[in-house]
N, C-alpha and C positions, 0 to 999 in steps of 0.2 A: 144534581140539588135539586127537587123540589119547592115550589110557594110555600106548600103547606111546612118544609124541614125547616125554610128560612124562617119563618112566623116563629116557630119554637124556638128557635135560637136567637131569634130580636128580643121573644119574650121573656128567657130564661137572663140574658143580660141585662135587661131591662127591669127584671126581678133582682136581680144579683147587686145591681147599681142600688135598688130600694134599699137592700137591707143595708150595704154598705152608709147610706147616707142616714138611714135612720137609728144603728145604732153609733154610727160620728155624734149625731145629735145627743143622744141621750149617753155617753157616756160625757159629753162636753157641760152636761147639766148635770151632774156628778152622780150620776148612778152606777153604784156597787160592780164594778166588773165582774165578780160571779152573778149576779143578777143575770147582767147584758148575755153571759156565756149560758147562761139556762133559757133564756127567754132566745136565743138563737138556737139554742139546741145541740150546741155543742158538747161533746162530751170531755174534752179537750179545753181548758184555760187558754193555754198558750193559740190555739187557733180566733183565738172573739180576739185575745190580745194582739196579736201579730199580723193577720192579714183585715182584719176590721178595725181598730180599732187605730186610729193613723192621729200622730201630734203634727197641727202646721203651729207657724207662728205667734198665731193671736193664741193660743191655746196654751200656748208655752208660756207666756207674756203672764197670761190668766192665773196662771197655776204659782208662776216664779213672786206673784204678788201676794199671795197667799204664804208661801215659805216667810215673804219677809217680814209678814205681820205678824206672823208666828215668834218670830226670832224676833 
């Protein structure tokens, strides 16, 4: 594997990590999932939700508080 090939792989991984982080931040900010799908260029919303949109404990607590507020 050439140095150029390694650089391209690292760049691709960094780009993927950046996309994941960006989408996660937008989702946590309450951006509509359909809008995120369009921004990311996914034809299938399942890709956006399954691959990029992760739920951590803090996000779960925040959303549960919203539910409790409504109920």
